[in-house]
BADRENTI-107796 format. One line per field, with one value per atom (N, C-alpha, C): atom name; residue in three letters; x, y, z. Coordinates in pm, 1 decimal. Example, Ala and Ser with C-alpha at 12.3 -4.5 7.8 and 13.67 -1.06 7.14 Angstrom:
2
rotor	N, CA, C, N, CA, C .
gupa	Ala, Ala, Ala, Ser, Ser, Ser .
x	1319.0, 1230.0, 1320.0, 1285.0, 1367.0, 1290.0 .
y	-569.0, -450.0, -330.0, -225.0, -106.0, 3.0 .
z	780.0, 780.0, 780.0, 708.0, 714.0, 787.0 .
***
This chain:
152
rotor	N, CA, C, N, CA, C, N, CA, C, N, CA, C, N, CA, C, N, CA, C, N, CA, C, N, CA, C, N, CA, C, N, CA, C, N, CA, C, N, CA, C, N, CA, C, N, CA, C, N, CA, C, N, CA, C, N, CA, C, N, CA, C, N, CA, C, N, CA, C, N, CA, C, N, CA, C, N, CA, C, N, CA, C, N, CA, C, N, CA, C, N, CA, C, N, CA, C, N, CA, C, N, CA, C, N, CA, C, N, CA, C, N, CA, C, N, CA, C, N, CA, C, N, CA, C, N, CA, C, N, CA, C, N, CA, C, N, CA, C, N, CA, C, N, CA, C, N, CA, C, N, CA, C, N, CA, C, N, CA, C, N, CA, C, N, CA, C, N, CA, C, N, CA, C, N, CA, C, N, CA, C, N, CA, C, N, CA, C, N, CA, C, N, CA, C, N, CA, C, N, CA, C, N, CA, C, N, CA, C, N, CA, C, N, CA, C, N, CA, C, N, CA, C, N, CA, C, N, CA, C, N, CA, C, N, CA, C, N, CA, C, N, CA, C, N, CA, C, N, CA, C, N, CA, C, N, CA, C, N, CA, C, N, CA, C, N, CA, C, N, CA, C, N, CA, C, N, CA, C, N, CA, C, N, CA, C, N, CA, C, N, CA, C, N, CA, C, N, CA, C, N, CA, C, N, CA, C, N, CA, C, N, CA, C, N, CA, C, N, CA, C, N, CA, C, N, CA, C, N, CA, C, N, CA, C, N, CA, C, N, CA, C, N, CA, C, N, CA, C, N, CA, C, N, CA, C, N, CA, C, N, CA, C, N, CA, C, N, CA, C, N, CA, C, N, CA, C, N, CA, C, N, CA, C, N, CA, C, N, CA, C, N, CA, C, N, CA, C, N, CA, C, N, CA, C, N, CA, C, N, CA, C, N, CA, C, N, CA, C, N, CA, C, N, CA, C, N, CA, C, N, CA, C, N, CA, C, N, CA, C, N, CA, C, N, CA, C, N, CA, C, N, CA, C, N, CA, C, N, CA, C, N, CA, C, N, CA, C, N, CA, C, N, CA, C, N, CA, C, N, CA, C, N, CA, C, N, CA, C, N, CA, C, N, CA, C, N, CA, C, N, CA, C, N, CA, C, N, CA, C, N, CA, C, N, CA, C, N, CA, C, N, CA, C, N, CA, C, N, CA, C .
gupa	Unk, Unk, Unk, Unk, Unk, Unk, Unk, Unk, Unk, Unk, Unk, Unk, Unk, Unk, Unk, Unk, Unk, Unk, Unk, Unk, Unk, Unk, Unk, Unk, Unk, Unk, Unk, Unk, Unk, Unk, Unk, Unk, Unk, Unk, Unk, Unk, Unk, Unk, Unk, Unk, Unk, Unk, Unk, Unk, Unk, Unk, Unk, Unk, Unk, Unk, Unk, Unk, Unk, Unk, Unk, Unk, Unk, Unk, Unk, Unk, Unk, Unk, Unk, Unk, Unk, Unk, Unk, Unk, Unk, Unk, Unk, Unk, Unk, Unk, Unk, Unk, Unk, Unk, Unk, Unk, Unk, Unk, Unk, Unk, Unk, Unk, Unk, Unk, Unk, Unk, Unk, Unk, Unk, Unk, Unk, Unk, Unk, Unk, Unk, Unk, Unk, Unk, Unk, Unk, Unk, Unk, Unk, Unk, Unk, Unk, Unk, Unk, Unk, Unk, Unk, Unk, Unk, Unk, Unk, Unk, Unk, Unk, Unk, Unk, Unk, Unk, Unk, Unk, Unk, Unk, Unk, Unk, Unk, Unk, Unk, Unk, Unk, Unk, Unk, Unk, Unk, Unk, Unk, Unk, Unk, Unk, Unk, Unk, Unk, Unk, Unk, Unk, Unk, Unk, Unk, Unk, Unk, Unk, Unk, Unk, Unk, Unk, Unk, Unk, Unk, Unk, Unk, Unk, Unk, Unk, Unk, Unk, Unk, Unk, Unk, Unk, Unk, Unk, Unk, Unk, Unk, Unk, Unk, Unk, Unk, Unk, Unk, Unk, Unk, Unk, Unk, Unk, Unk, Unk, Unk, Unk, Unk, Unk, Unk, Unk, Unk, Unk, Unk, Unk, Unk, Unk, Unk, Unk, Unk, Unk, Unk, Unk, Unk, Unk, Unk, Unk, Unk, Unk, Unk, Unk, Unk, Unk, Unk, Unk, Unk, Unk, Unk, Unk, Unk, Unk, Unk, Unk, Unk, Unk, Unk, Unk, Unk, Unk, Unk, Unk, Unk, Unk, Unk, Unk, Unk, Unk, Unk, Unk, Unk, Unk, Unk, Unk, Unk, Unk, Unk, Unk, Unk, Unk, Unk, Unk, Unk, Unk, Unk, Unk, Unk, Unk, Unk, Unk, Unk, Unk, Unk, Unk, Unk, Unk, Unk, Unk, Unk, Unk, Unk, Unk, Unk, Unk, Unk, Unk, Unk, Unk, Unk, Unk, Unk, Unk, Unk, Unk, Unk, Unk, Unk, Unk, Unk, Unk, Unk, Unk, Unk, Unk, Unk, Unk, Unk, Unk, Unk, Unk, Unk, Unk, Unk, Unk, Unk, Unk, Unk, Unk, Unk, Unk, Unk, Unk, Unk, Unk, Unk, Unk, Unk, Unk, Unk, Unk, Unk, Unk, Unk, Unk, Unk, Unk, Unk, Unk, Unk, Unk, Unk, Unk, Unk, Unk, Unk, Unk, Unk, Unk, Unk, Unk, Unk, Unk, Unk, Unk, Unk, Unk, Unk, Unk, Unk, Unk, Unk, Unk, Unk, Unk, Unk, Unk, Unk, Unk, Unk, Unk, Unk, Unk, Unk, Unk, Unk, Unk, Unk, Unk, Unk, Unk, Unk, Unk, Unk, Unk, Unk, Unk, Unk, Unk, Unk, Unk, Unk, Unk, Unk, Unk, Unk, Unk, Unk, Unk, Unk, Unk, Unk, Unk, Unk, Unk, Unk, Unk, Unk, Unk, Unk, Unk, Unk, Unk, Unk, Unk, Unk, Unk, Unk, Unk, Unk, Unk, Unk, Unk, Unk, Unk, Unk, Unk, Unk, Unk, Unk, Unk, Unk, Unk, Unk, Unk, Unk, Unk, Unk, Unk, Unk, Unk, Unk, Unk, Unk, Unk, Unk, Unk, Unk, Unk, Unk, Unk, Unk, Unk, Unk, Unk, Unk, Unk, Unk, Unk .
x	-7186.6, -7096.1, -7033.0, -6916.1, -6840.6, -6843.5, -6959.5, -6968.3, -6924.7, -6841.0, -6791.0, -6715.9, -6652.3, -6570.2, -6425.8, -6348.0, -6211.3, -6116.9, -5999.1, -5897.1, -5894.6, -5795.3, -5775.0, -5791.8, -5864.6, -5881.1, -5764.5, -5704.6, -5588.2, -5613.6, -5739.8, -5781.1, -5734.2, -5739.0, -5697.9, -5799.0, -5801.7, -5886.2, -5818.2, -5884.9, -5839.1, -5702.0, -5681.0, -5553.7, -5437.2, -5457.4, -5350.2, -5317.5, -5420.1, -5397.9, -5322.2, -5361.0, -5293.6, -5147.5, -5122.6, -4986.1, -4902.2, -4960.1, -4890.3, -4850.4, -4943.2, -4915.4, -4814.9, -4823.9, -4726.3, -4586.2, -4574.5, -4444.7, -4392.0, -4479.9, -4437.4, -4387.9, -4462.2, -4423.9, -4290.9, -4273.6, -4147.2, -4031.1, -4053.6, -3947.4, -3912.5, -4012.5, -3986.1, -3904.3, -3937.5, -3865.4, -3722.3, -3703.2, -3568.4, -3480.4, -3536.9, -3456.6, -3474.4, -3569.3, -3602.6, -3663.1, -3678.2, -3749.8, -3785.1, -3893.8, -3936.6, -4005.4, -3985.1, -4049.8, -4164.2, -4284.4, -4404.5, -4501.9, -4625.0, -4723.7, -4782.5, -4842.9, -4896.4, -5005.5, -5105.4, -5207.0, -5150.1, -5053.2, -4992.0, -4915.2, -4845.3, -4770.6, -4866.4, -4978.5, -5075.5, -5142.3, -5159.5, -5220.3, -5124.2, -4994.8, -4895.8, -4852.5, -4866.8, -4818.1, -4874.8, -5006.9, -5055.5, -5008.8, -4983.9, -4936.9, -4792.9, -4709.6, -4571.6, -4572.5, -4658.5, -4668.5, -4711.4, -4803.6, -4851.0, -4738.3, -4658.0, -4546.5, -4444.7, -4416.3, -4319.2, -4376.0, -4505.7, -4568.2, -4557.2, -4573.7, -4553.6, -4410.0, -4314.7, -4173.4, -4139.0, -4208.7, -4180.1, -4218.6, -4320.8, -4361.7, -4267.3, -4225.6, -4126.6, -4157.2, -4267.0, -4298.9, -4302.6, -4312.2, -4320.1, -4444.7, -4553.6, -4678.2, -4664.4, -4603.9, -4589.4, -4490.7, -4388.0, -4295.3, -4367.8, -4455.5, -4530.3, -4629.8, -4690.6, -4782.1, -4707.2, -4589.8, -4510.1, -4461.4, -4419.5, -4370.3, -4481.9, -4605.5, -4718.8, -4749.1, -4714.5, -4745.6, -4629.5, -4507.7, -4391.4, -4347.3, -4281.2, -4246.0, -4117.2, -4019.9, -3889.8, -3852.7, -3780.9, -3733.0, -3633.7, -3559.1, -3463.9, -3536.7, -3653.7, -3731.7, -3781.7, -3823.9, -3870.8, -3756.3, -3639.8, -3523.7, -3484.5, -3479.2, -3442.6, -3547.2, -3673.8, -3782.1, -3767.8, -3742.4, -3738.3, -3603.5, -3494.8, -3364.1, -3324.6, -3352.8, -3307.5, -3419.0, -3528.6, -3632.3, -3710.9, -3736.9, -3808.2, -3731.7, -3600.1, -3517.2, -3506.5, -3496.3, -3480.4, -3603.7, -3721.7, -3844.3, -3907.9, -3831.4, -3885.7, -3944.1, -3884.9, -3931.5, -4027.8, -4050.1, -4136.1, -4279.4, -4373.4, -4513.8, -4593.4, -4538.7, -4611.0, -4544.0, -4595.6, -4539.0, -4403.5, -4394.5, -4266.2, -4230.2, -4328.0, -4304.3, -4345.3, -4296.6, -4339.3, -4353.0, -4444.6, -4464.7, -4418.9, -4317.9, -4263.3, -4299.1, -4370.9, -4409.3, -4289.9, -4270.1, -4151.8, -4180.9, -4304.4, -4336.0, -4403.8, -4409.1, -4483.2, -4388.8, -4429.6, -4352.3, -4363.0, -4253.4, -4249.0, -4336.3, -4339.9, -4411.1, -4561.2, -4624.6, -4770.2, -4824.7, -4738.7, -4784.6, -4836.8, -4812.6, -4857.8, -4772.3, -4838.3, -4763.4, -4689.7, -4560.4, -4479.4, -4450.9, -4424.6, -4392.0, -4291.0, -4218.9, -4124.0, -4179.5, -4199.4, -4241.5, -4115.3, -4081.2, -3956.7, -3978.8, -3890.9, -3894.3, -3831.6, -3888.7, -3835.3, -3700.6, -3601.4, -3468.8, -3379.3, -3432.9, -3347.8, -3247.7, -3284.1, -3187.4, -3071.5, -3097.3, -2989.4, -2897.4, -2954.6, -2873.5, -2785.2, -2842.8, -2765.1, -2656.8, -2691.3, -2591.5, -2479.6, -2514.3, -2412.2, -2319.1, -2374.1, -2290.5, -2199.0, -2253.4, -2170.5, -2061.1, -2097.6, -2001.5, -1890.0, -1925.9, -1825.2, -1732.6, -1789.9, -1708.6, -1610.1, -1656.5, -1567.4, -1458.2, -1494.4, -1397.0, -1288.4, -1329.4, -1232.3, -1137.7, -1193.5, -1109.4, -1010.1, -1059.5, -973.3, -860.7, -895.1, -793.8, -691.7, -740.5, -649.7, -554.3, -605.5, -520.8, -417.8, -458.7, -365.5, -255.5, -293.7, -193.8, -95.0, -148.2, -60.7, 28.0, -28.2, 49.7, 161.7, 135.3, 239.0, 346.2, 302.9, 401.8, 492.0, 429.3, 507.6, 594.1, 534.6, 609.4, 724.1, 706.3, 810.6, 928.0, 902.2, 1009.0, 1079.5, 1005.3, 1064.4, 1143.3, 1105.5, 1166.1, 1315.6, 1363.0, 1507.0, 1586.3, 1525.5, 1597.8, 1630.2, 1555.8, 1579.5, 1698.7 .
y	119.4, 166.8, 298.4, 324.3, 443.4, 549.7, 578.5, 679.8, 815.0, 883.8, 1017.2, 1021.4, 912.9, 910.2, 893.9, 1000.9, 994.9, 947.5, 907.0, 866.3, 716.1, 671.0, 529.5, 503.4, 397.9, 364.4, 282.3, 199.0, 118.0, 26.2, -10.5, -102.2, -54.7, 76.6, 133.9, 236.9, 260.7, 368.1, 502.4, 610.3, 742.5, 775.8, 750.3, 785.0, 704.8, 575.1, 490.2, 526.2, 558.0, 594.8, 726.5, 822.5, 952.5, 937.7, 858.7, 836.2, 765.2, 662.7, 589.1, 682.1, 764.9, 852.9, 961.6, 1014.1, 1114.1, 1054.5, 932.3, 866.4, 836.2, 792.5, 765.2, 891.9, 1000.6, 1127.4, 1177.0, 1165.8, 1206.3, 1123.7, 993.0, 905.3, 938.1, 967.1, 1001.3, 1129.7, 1227.1, 1354.0, 1336.7, 1257.7, 1239.6, 1153.0, 1042.4, 945.5, 955.3, 1033.7, 1056.2, 934.6, 823.2, 708.1, 615.4, 542.4, 446.4, 330.8, 209.2, 91.9, 52.0, 41.8, 10.3, -60.6, -80.4, -143.1, -38.1, -84.0, 7.7, 98.9, 47.8, 140.5, 245.7, 208.1, 306.0, 411.0, 370.2, 465.6, 561.5, 508.1, 594.7, 690.9, 647.6, 734.9, 844.0, 812.6, 908.8, 1007.8, 970.7, 1054.0, 1196.2, 1217.0, 1356.0, 1435.4, 1368.3, 1438.7, 1485.9, 1404.4, 1445.5, 1563.6, 1554.9, 1664.5, 1794.3, 1783.8, 1902.4, 1962.6, 1878.4, 1928.5, 2002.0, 1948.9, 2014.9, 2147.0, 2150.1, 2276.5, 2379.9, 2337.9, 2430.9, 2482.4, 2392.5, 2430.9, 2530.6, 2523.4, 2617.6, 2759.4, 2775.6, 2909.6, 2965.3, 2881.3, 2914.7, 3044.8, 3043.6, 3152.1, 3093.6, 3177.6, 3130.2, 3043.0, 3083.1, 3007.1, 2867.3, 2858.4, 2727.1, 2639.4, 2701.2, 2623.4, 2565.3, 2644.2, 2594.4, 2486.2, 2501.0, 2396.9, 2265.8, 2273.5, 2153.2, 2093.3, 2176.0, 2126.8, 2059.5, 2105.6, 2043.5, 1905.7, 1881.7, 1753.2, 1655.7, 1701.4, 1613.2, 1576.6, 1462.4, 1408.1, 1465.3, 1499.3, 1541.5, 1680.1, 1757.6, 1888.3, 1875.8, 1766.3, 1747.1, 1735.5, 1672.1, 1660.5, 1797.6, 1879.4, 2014.5, 2096.1, 2084.4, 2159.6, 2116.0, 1986.8, 1938.9, 1978.8, 1971.9, 2008.1, 2151.1, 2243.9, 2384.1, 2426.9, 2367.4, 2411.0, 2345.0, 2216.3, 2144.8, 2119.1, 2059.5, 2016.0, 2133.1, 2234.7, 2351.5, 2419.0, 2428.7, 2489.5, 2398.9, 2267.7, 2173.5, 2168.6, 2178.4, 2169.9, 2306.6, 2413.7, 2548.3, 2580.9, 2532.6, 2563.3, 2458.6, 2351.2, 2242.0, 2268.4, 2247.6, 2279.7, 2156.2, 2075.6, 1957.2, 1830.2, 1717.8, 1589.2, 1566.0, 1581.1, 1571.2, 1428.1, 1337.9, 1200.9, 1101.8, 978.5, 870.2, 744.2, 657.8, 527.5, 422.1, 344.4, 239.0, 105.5, 22.2, -108.6, -202.6, -278.0, -362.3, -511.3, -550.3, -692.7, -730.6, -860.7, -908.1, -948.1, -916.9, -953.3, -1103.2, -1163.8, -1308.4, -1360.5, -1291.2, -1340.4, -1348.7, -1240.2, -1237.7, -1210.3, -1189.7, -1169.0, -1029.5, -935.0, -798.2, -734.0, -658.4, -591.3, -471.6, -465.5, -357.8, -252.1, -132.4, -21.7, 67.7, 144.8, 241.3, 379.8, 456.8, 595.9, 679.5, 749.9, 826.2, 964.1, 1054.4, 1189.0, 1185.7, 1259.6, 1266.9, 1337.4, 1278.8, 1337.2, 1282.5, 1201.7, 1148.4, 1049.3, 980.6, 888.6, 966.3, 1087.8, 1170.7, 1217.4, 1250.1, 1292.9, 1177.9, 1057.6, 941.2, 909.3, 914.0, 885.8, 988.1, 1114.4, 1218.9, 1197.0, 1155.8, 1129.4, 1009.7, 905.0, 789.2, 826.2, 906.5, 948.6, 1031.4, 1121.8, 1204.2, 1117.9, 1017.7, 928.4, 849.3, 795.8, 721.1, 811.1, 935.3, 1030.2, 1060.7, 1079.7, 1104.3, 986.3, 865.2, 746.2, 736.5, 767.9, 762.9, 865.5, 989.1, 1093.1, 1057.4, 997.3, 955.5, 848.0, 753.7, 648.2, 706.4, 803.8, 867.0, 939.1, 1014.2, 1085.9, 988.5, 881.5, 781.7, 714.9, 690.3, 630.4, 722.2, 852.6, 948.7, 960.0, 961.2, 969.6, 846.5, 728.0, 606.1, 605.2, 652.3, 657.4, 754.8, 865.9, 964.4, 910.2, 826.5, 769.3, 659.4, 584.6, 473.0, 524.0, 637.4, 685.7, 712.9, 782.2, 806.1, 679.1, 576.1, 452.4, 377.8, 396.1, 320.9, 365.2 .
z	-866.4, -970.1, -927.3, -978.9, -939.3, -1048.7, -1101.5, -1206.1, -1151.7, -1226.9, -1193.6, -1060.4, -1024.3, -904.4, -950.1, -940.3, -990.4, -881.1, -920.1, -825.4, -805.3, -732.6, -706.3, -556.9, -521.3, -379.4, -326.3, -410.0, -373.9, -255.1, -233.9, -125.7, 11.1, 35.0, 162.2, 207.3, 338.9, 386.9, 357.7, 389.9, 347.5, 405.2, 533.9, 597.0, 541.9, 523.6, 471.6, 327.7, 249.4, 108.9, 98.8, 181.3, 180.2, 221.3, 323.7, 369.8, 263.8, 200.4, 95.3, -18.7, -63.9, -177.7, -140.5, -19.6, 23.4, 26.9, 77.5, 82.3, -57.5, -148.3, -285.8, -353.9, -338.9, -402.4, -346.0, -214.5, -152.8, -206.1, -220.5, -272.0, -416.6, -498.0, -638.2, -645.9, -563.4, -568.3, -518.4, -413.5, -359.5, -450.0, -502.0, -577.3, -728.0, -773.1, -913.8, -982.7, -911.9, -965.2, -850.7, -868.2, -767.7, -839.6, -788.9, -846.9, -756.0, -813.0, -737.6, -830.9, -787.3, -874.8, -968.7, -1075.8, -1177.1, -1121.0, -1045.2, -993.2, -898.2, -816.1, -725.5, -804.4, -908.8, -991.9, -1061.7, -1111.3, -1178.8, -1081.3, -957.2, -857.2, -811.6, -806.0, -757.5, -865.3, -990.9, -1100.7, -1098.5, -1087.6, -1086.6, -965.2, -854.6, -735.8, -753.5, -816.7, -845.2, -941.9, -1042.8, -1140.1, -1070.5, -976.1, -904.2, -820.3, -756.8, -675.5, -762.3, -880.3, -969.0, -1020.7, -1045.7, -1087.4, -976.4, -851.4, -739.8, -737.6, -763.1, -758.8, -869.0, -980.3, -1089.5, -1050.7, -966.9, -924.4, -818.4, -723.8, -621.6, -547.3, -474.1, -382.1, -241.8, -143.1, -5.5, 13.7, -46.6, -35.0, -96.0, -214.4, -277.5, -200.5, -139.8, -56.7, 63.9, 123.2, 238.4, 198.1, 80.8, 32.8, 10.3, -51.6, -76.4, 55.5, 149.2, 277.5, 356.6, 338.8, 407.7, 350.7, 224.9, 162.0, 169.1, 142.6, 138.7, 280.1, 291.8, 422.5, 480.3, 395.9, 448.6, 397.7, 478.8, 432.1, 316.8, 312.1, 202.1, 68.5, 68.7, -54.4, -99.6, -5.4, -39.9, -98.1, -35.7, -83.3, -224.3, -248.7, -382.2, -485.0, -445.3, -535.6, -585.0, -494.6, -533.9, -591.6, -546.3, -595.0, -726.3, -741.3, -860.4, -960.8, -913.7, -1008.1, -1065.6, -985.5, -1036.3, -1148.8, -1132.1, -1236.2, -1358.5, -1333.4, -1444.7, -1534.2, -1474.7, -1553.8, -1576.4, -1558.1, -1569.6, -1705.9, -1813.1, -1948.0, -2002.2, -1927.2, -1973.6, -1929.1, -2018.8, -1990.9, -1949.0, -1861.9, -1814.2, -1863.1, -1815.3, -1854.5, -1793.3, -1661.2, -1594.0, -1555.7, -1560.0, -1515.6, -1623.4, -1608.6, -1696.9, -1614.5, -1657.5, -1594.6, -1694.5, -1655.6, -1741.0, -1678.0, -1752.1, -1699.3, -1704.3, -1594.6, -1582.0, -1587.7, -1575.9, -1574.7, -1445.1, -1416.4, -1300.8, -1189.2, -1067.4, -949.6, -926.9, -887.8, -876.5, -762.0, -652.1, -535.0, -551.0, -592.3, -599.3, -738.7, -835.8, -972.5, -1000.5, -910.0, -932.9, -1042.2, -1129.6, -1236.0, -1177.3, -1201.5, -1147.6, -1253.1, -1204.2, -1292.9, -1224.1, -1304.7, -1252.5, -1281.9, -1177.3, -1191.6, -1180.9, -1289.0, -1289.2, -1348.0, -1311.5, -1367.7, -1505.6, -1597.6, -1732.5, -1725.9, -1790.0, -1789.8, -1680.8, -1589.3, -1482.4, -1537.6, -1646.8, -1706.8, -1767.1, -1814.3, -1868.0, -1756.0, -1642.1, -1528.6, -1483.1, -1476.2, -1433.2, -1535.4, -1662.9, -1766.9, -1764.4, -1743.3, -1738.5, -1619.7, -1507.2, -1389.8, -1415.8, -1477.8, -1510.8, -1610.3, -1710.0, -1810.9, -1747.9, -1656.1, -1588.9, -1503.7, -1437.8, -1355.2, -1441.3, -1553.8, -1643.4, -1699.7, -1730.9, -1785.0, -1682.0, -1556.8, -1450.7, -1434.3, -1439.6, -1427.2, -1543.6, -1664.3, -1781.8, -1771.6, -1729.5, -1715.6, -1608.0, -1499.9, -1393.8, -1443.8, -1522.2, -1577.6, -1674.0, -1753.7, -1848.0, -1771.8, -1666.0, -1586.9, -1523.0, -1466.6, -1404.1, -1509.5, -1626.3, -1734.5, -1780.1, -1788.9, -1830.6, -1724.6, -1597.4, -1491.2, -1493.4, -1509.6, -1518.1, -1643.1, -1756.4, -1882.6, -1874.0, -1804.0, -1788.2, -1709.5, -1610.0, -1529.4, -1607.3, -1686.7, -1762.7, -1883.4, -1938.8, -2062.1, -2046.0, -1940.4, -1930.2, -1906.1, -1846.7, -1817.5, -1945.1, -2050.9, -2175.3, -2248.6 .
***
């Protein structure tokens, strides 16, 4: 029995498990969401939370700690420049696990591990893009309307 043994083994040895979790955490920070199995998402969630807590402090020591864990320098940069500022006033709970259903191939239950507020960032970007398209269409319509108006 595994009494008082915390953490998830994920049917891997220590090196493979550490590598898997580091890659998952890096992907979540870079893409703000990742689709994986439920146990992997639950195992990666506290590590993502710890990285964001490091980013909120933003000292040389915390940058080095994050760089030692994360796989890419781009992830470290995004963590400290964007995510640390975004979650600066939040006292925890930076991620959520959303269950998506079962994978068709092997029946494993899948989940999406995402940063809280990432859907707002995506929606805002989509909204800005639609607004730009609308303004461009209006400008083109006025230019066309302006040329057609004297001809009438």
